[in-house]
C-alpha positions in Angstrom: 43.5 -11.1 1.5 40.8 -9.5 -0.7 37.6 -8.3 0.9 34.5 -10.5 0.6 32.1 -9.8 -2.2 29.2 -7.5 -1.7 25.9 -9.1 -2.8 22.7 -7.1 -3.2 19.4 -8.7 -3.9 16.5 -6.8 -5.6 13.0 -7.2 -6.7 9.5 -5.7 -7.1 5.8 -6.3 -7.4 4.8 -8.3 -4.3 1.1 -8.8 -3.6 -0.3 -10.2 -0.3 -3.8 -11.7 -0.1 -5.6 -13.0 2.9 -8.5 -14.4 1.0 -9.2 -18.1 1.6 -5.9 -18.7 3.3 -3.9 -17.5 0.4 -1.5 -15.6 2.7 -0.5 -18.8 4.5 0.1 -20.6 1.2 2.1 -17.6 0.0 4.3 -17.7 3.1 5.1 -21.4 2.6 6.0 -20.9 -1.1 7.4 -17.4 -0.9 10.2 -16.5 -3.3 11.5 -14.4 -0.5 12.7 -17.6 1.1 14.9 -18.2 -1.9 16.5 -14.7 -1.5 17.2 -15.5 2.2 19.0 -18.7 1.2 21.5 -16.6 -0.8 22.4 -14.5 2.3 22.7 -11.1 0.5 24.3 -8.1 2.1 21.2 -5.9 1.4 17.9 -6.0 -0.4 16.5 -3.2 -2.7 12.8 -2.6 -3.4 12.4 -1.4 -7.0 8.7 -0.6 -6.5 5.4 -2.1 -5.6 6.4 -3.7 -2.3 2.7 -3.8 -1.5 -0.5 -3.3 -3.4 -2.9 -0.9 -1.7 -5.5 0.2 -4.2 -9.0 0.8 -2.9 -8.0 2.8 0.2 -9.7 6.0 -1.2 -8.7 9.6 -0.9 -10.3 10.0 2.6 -8.3 7.3 4.2 -6.8 8.1 7.6 -3.1 7.8 8.3 -3.6 4.6 10.3 -5.1 2.8 7.3 -2.3 4.1 5.1 0.1 2.2 7.4 -2.0 -1.0 7.4 -0.9 -2.7 4.1 2.8 -1.9 5.0 2.3 -3.3 8.5 0.9 -6.5 6.9 4.0 -6.8 4.8 6.3 -6.2 7.7 4.6 -9.0 9.7 4.7 -11.4 6.7 7.2 -14.0 8.0 9.3 -14.5 4.9 9.8 -10.8 4.7 10.6 -10.5 8.4 13.1 -13.3 7.9 14.7 -11.4 5.0 14.8 -8.2 7.1 16.7 -10.2 9.7 19.0 -11.8 7.2 20.2 -8.5 5.9 20.4 -7.0 9.4 17.8 -4.3 8.5 19.6 -3.2 5.3 16.5 -3.0 3.1 16.2 0.1 1.0 13.7 1.2 -1.7 11.5 3.4 -3.7 7.9 3.0 -4.6 6.0 2.6 -7.9 2.3 3.1 -8.6 0.7 0.4 -6.4 2.5 1.2 -3.1 2.3 4.9 -4.1 -1.5 4.6 -4.1 -3.1 3.9 -7.5 -2.2 2.2 -10.8 -0.3 4.5 -13.2 -0.7 7.5 -10.8 1.5 10.6 -10.8 1.6 13.9 -9.1 -2.2 14.3 -9.1 -2.7 11.6 -6.5 -4.5 12.7 -3.3 -2.8 12.2 0.0 0.7 11.9 -1.3 2.2 13.1 2.0 0.4 10.4 4.0 1.6 7.8 1.5 5.1 9.1 1.8 5.2 9.0 5.6 3.7 5.4 5.6 6.4 4.2 3.2 9.2 5.8 5.2 7.8 4.1 8.3 7.9 0.8 6.4 11.6 1.5 5.6 12.2 2.2 9.3 13.4 5.6 8.4 14.3 7.7 11.5 11.9 10.5 12.3 14.7 13.1 11.9 15.8 11.7 8.5 16.4 14.1 5.6 14.1 11.9 3.6 11.1 13.0 5.6 11.8 16.6 4.6 11.8 15.9 0.9 8.9 16.0 -1.5 9.3 12.5 -2.8 11.1 9.2 -2.0 14.4 9.9 -3.8 17.5 9.0 -1.7 21.0 7.6 -1.9 23.1 5.1 0.1 26.8 4.4 -0.1 27.0 0.7 0.7 30.7 0.5 0.0 33.2 3.2 -1.1 32.8 1.9 -4.7 29.0 1.2 -4.6 26.4 3.9 -4.5 22.7 3.2 -4.7 20.6 6.1 -6.0 16.8 5.8 -5.8 14.7 8.0 -8.0 11.0 8.8 -7.4 9.2 8.5 -10.7 5.7 9.1 -9.2 5.5 12.1 -6.8 6.2 14.8 -9.4 5.3 12.9 -12.6 2.9 14.5 -15.1 0.1 12.6 -16.8 0.9 10.6 -20.0 0.3 12.3 -23.3 -3.1 10.7 -23.2 -3.9 10.4 -19.5 -4.0 6.8 -18.2 -7.3 5.2 -17.3 -5.4 2.4 -15.5 -6.4 3.6 -12.1 -10.2 3.7 -12.7 -11.4 0.7 -10.7 -15.0 0.7 -12.1 -13.7 0.5 -15.7 -13.4 -3.1 -16.7 -9.9 -4.1 -17.8 -8.7 -0.5 -17.2 -4.9 -1.5 -17.0 -5.2 -3.2 -20.4 -7.1 -0.3 -21.9 -4.4 2.1 -20.6 -1.6 -0.1 -22.2 -3.5 -0.1 -25.5 -3.9 3.6 -25.4 -0.1 4.0 -24.9 0.4 1.7 -27.9 -2.0 3.6 -30.1 -0.4 7.0 -29.3 2.9 5.6 -30.6 1.4 3.8 -33.5 0.0 7.1 -34.7 3.3 8.9 -34.1 2.0 11.2 -31.3 3.7 12.5 -28.2 7.2 12.5 -29.7 7.8 16.0 -28.4 5.7 15.7 -25.3 7.3 17.8 -22.5 5.7 16.1 -19.5 7.9 15.8 -16.4 9.0 12.8 -14.4 11.3 13.9 -11.6 10.6 17.6 -10.9 13.4 20.2 -10.8 14.3 19.8 -7.2 15.0 16.1 -7.7 17.0 16.8 -10.9 19.3 19.1 -9.0 19.7 16.6 -6.2 20.6 13.9 -8.8 23.2 16.1 -10.4 24.8 16.6 -6.9 24.7 12.8 -6.3 26.5 12.1 -9.6 29.0 14.8 -8.9 29.8 13.3 -5.5 30.4 9.9 -7.2 32.7 11.5 -9.7 34.8 12.9 -6.9 34.9 9.5 -5.3 36.8 8.2 -8.3 36.3 6.0 -11.5 36.0 2.8 -9.4 32.6 4.0 -8.0 29.6 2.3 -9.6 26.3 4.2 -9.6 23.4 1.8 -9.3 20.4 4.0 -10.2 17.0 2.6 -9.3 14.0 3.8 -11.5 10.8 2.0 -10.7 9.8 2.3 -14.4 11.9 1.2 -17.3 14.3 3.6 -18.9 15.7 2.0 -22.1 12.7 -0.1 -23.2 11.3 0.3 -26.7 8.0 -1.3 -25.6 5.2 1.3 -25.8 2.6 -0.7 -23.9 4.3 -0.3 -20.6 4.9 2.8 -18.5 8.4 4.0 -19.1 10.7 7.1 -19.5 10.1 6.7 -23.3 6.6 8.2 -22.9 8.3 11.4 -21.5 10.9 11.9 -24.2 12.3 15.3 -22.9 12.9 13.7 -19.5 14.5 10.6 -20.9 16.9 12.6 -23.0 17.9 14.6 -20.0 18.4 11.5 -17.9 20.6 9.8 -20.4 22.6 12.9 -21.0 23.1 13.3 -17.3 24.0 9.8 -16.3 25.6 8.9 -19.6 27.2 12.0 -21.2 28.3 13.8 -18.0 29.1 10.9 -15.7 32.6 9.3 -15.6 31.4 6.4 -13.4 30.0 3.1 -14.5 26.2 3.1 -14.5 23.8 0.3 -13.8 20.1 0.9 -14.0 17.6 -1.2 -12.1 13.8 -1.1 -12.8 10.7 -3.0 -12.0 6.9 -2.5 -12.7 6.4 -4.7 -15.8 6.0 -8.2 -14.4 8.9 -9.8 -16.3 12.7 -9.6 -16.2 15.0 -8.5 -18.9 18.3 -7.0 -19.8 18.6 -3.7 -21.8 21.7 -1.9 -22.9 22.8 1.4 -24.6 26.5 1.9 -25.0 27.9 0.8 -21.6 24.8 1.6 -19.7 23.1 -1.6 -18.6 19.5 -1.8 -17.4 18.3 -4.8 -15.4 14.6 -5.2 -14.9 13.3 -7.5 -12.3 9.6 -7.6 -11.7 7.1 -10.1 -10.3 8.0 -11.6 -6.9 4.5 -13.0 -6.5 2.9 -12.7 -10.0 4.1 -12.2 -13.6 2.9 -11.5 -17.1 2.7 -15.2 -17.7 -0.4 -15.5 -15.6 -3.5 -17.1 -17.3 -5.2 -13.7 -17.6 -3.0 -12.5 -20.5 0.0 -14.8 -20.5 0.1 -15.5 -24.3 -0.1 -11.8 -25.1 3.0 -11.1 -22.9 5.3 -13.2 -25.0 4.1 -11.7 -28.2 4.5 -8.2 -26.8 8.1 -8.9 -25.7 9.1 -10.5 -29.0 7.6 -7.5 -30.9 9.8 -4.9 -29.2 13.4 -6.3 -28.9 15.5 -3.3 -30.1 16.6 -2.4 -26.6 17.3 -5.9 -25.3 20.7 -7.1 -24.3 21.7 -10.7 -25.0 18.1 -11.3 -26.1 17.2 -12.1 -22.5 13.8 -11.9 -21.0 12.0 -14.0 -18.4 8.2 -14.1 -18.0 7.9 -16.0 -14.7 8.3 -14.8 -11.1 11.8 -13.6 -10.5 14.3 -11.6 -8.4 17.8 -10.3 -9.1 21.3 -10.4 -7.4 24.3 -8.1 -7.9 27.7 -9.3 -6.9 30.5 -6.7 -6.5 34.0 -8.3 -6.4 37.4 -7.2 -7.5 36.0 -4.4 -9.6 33.6 -6.6 -11.4 29.8 -6.4 -11.2 28.0 -9.6 -12.0 24.2 -9.6 -12.4 22.0 -12.7 -12.1 18.2 -13.1 -12.4 16.7 -16.0 -10.4 13.5 -17.8 -11.1 10.8 -18.8 -8.6 12.6 -22.1 -7.8 15.8 -20.3 -6.9 17.7 -21.2 -10.1 19.6 -18.7 -12.3 17.7 -18.0 -15.4 19.8 -15.1 -16.8 23.1 -13.5 -16.1 25.4 -10.8 -17.5 28.2 -8.5 -16.4 28.7 -4.8 -16.2 31.9 -3.6 -18.0 35.0 -3.0 -16.0 35.5 0.6 -16.9 33.2 3.4 -18.0 33.5 4.1 -21.8 34.0 7.6 -23.3 30.4 8.7 -23.8 31.1 12.2 -24.9 30.5 11.5 -28.6 27.3 9.6 -28.1 24.2 11.3 -29.6 21.5 10.4 -27.1 18.8 11.2 -29.6 20.2 9.2 -32.5 21.9 6.3 -30.8 19.2 5.2 -28.3 16.3 3.0 -29.5 13.1 4.9 -29.1 9.4 4.0 -28.8 7.6 3.5 -32.1 6.8 7.1 -33.1 4.6 6.0 -36.0 7.0 3.4 -37.4 4.8 0.4 -36.7 3.6 0.2 -40.3 7.2 -1.1 -41.1 7.1 -3.8 -38.4 5.0 -6.8 -39.1 5.3 -8.3 -35.6 4.4 -4.9 -34.1 1.2 -4.7 -36.2 0.4 -8.4 -35.5 0.9 -7.9 -31.8 -1.3 -4.8 -31.8 -4.1 -6.7 -33.6 -3.8 -9.6 -31.2 -4.0 -7.3 -28.2 -7.0 -5.4 -29.6 -8.9 -8.7 -30.3 -8.0 -10.1 -26.9 -9.0 -6.9 -25.1 -12.4 -6.8 -27.0 -13.1 -10.5 -26.1 -12.1 -10.1 -22.5 -14.2 -6.9 -22.2 -17.2 -8.8 -23.6 -16.7 -11.7 -21.2 -16.4 -9.3 -18.2 -19.5 -7.5 -19.1 -21.4 -10.7 -19.7 -20.2 -12.0 -16.3 -21.3 -8.9 -14.5 -24.7 -9.1 -16.2 -25.2 -12.7 -15.1 -24.1 -11.8 -11.6 -26.7 -9.0 -11.4 -29.4 -11.4 -12.6 -28.5 -14.0 -10.0 -28.5 -11.4 -7.2 -31.9 -10.0 -8.4 -33.4 -13.5 -8.6 -32.0 -14.3 -5.1 -33.5 -11.1 -3.7 -36.9 -11.8 -5.3 
């Protein structure tokens, strides 16, 4: 009798709010309940399990734990933890790390690291507590290995440092996205040598892939990167903004690995499939919010349609979502579920790793723009729409702040 299938759910970007009873409404409507209904074997956090901006660099360790404790006591999450019998694993992205778009220059990284490991119920003597970063691996089955990368702890600034974490700057995340777009429109940063993982983590990753190689060709390496790897969209944070590191990663997991590779990523508040050769990337982002929100919803669809070169089966989904992997009889099926629990996209990882030795990872992988936008009408149109929207929104925010100050002054008088 064949063994039962292994099912692994995954997701990212979960925001809790206690304002005006929102937390209670969120608990009743939580998409986490839809995950529990599927009875997965385990759940993987792809980043942003909580949002903790505003804590400040002088925060004590108790407060570092507070947002994670709030998530742990959130009933739908507690139910999920019980359903998978504690088998929840993960890595962080910028918001549970500490600040939007943050990298190695973030203050209090060690306190954040310890708070996250407590959230994961990591034993006090765990090897993870001795590392500089959240990278880790778990063998959930002889043929299934989950490898979590840490794309924050050692990461350098972008070619143009992001302003996305400056809370006093109106629309700072959108300004940061626009600056990333303009860098690529102008053909800058193509040879940028900024780092993502750090040398210690690179050596660890090589060892993990070598171990899988020894386990045999049936082993599937599921590699979790909180930011996207294969995307050609320059507005979002991705490995593409660190070209030297992206090349190294693809050469390592693609050119030197004999196992099948499945990439999982989050961060971008939409879901999509990307593919290069036989390397499939599945992005699932937005458990509680997505890029279809009223704030910039119409821009999201224009953005995604403007940069399709990396996309597999032309699939993307701009509403709240989560994913599910099913390992059975050597096959790996992937499904993306919407907020109502229905399947909105599905694909399958190939049955055997292809021969990747002849692939030129510079020439055969779609890159970010690198100055080529002048040849792409949709790209130029999308950039113009984003610029106009950003300018209008900035004016509205500034006008709103001015009116608020006048009301406060009038009230005080």
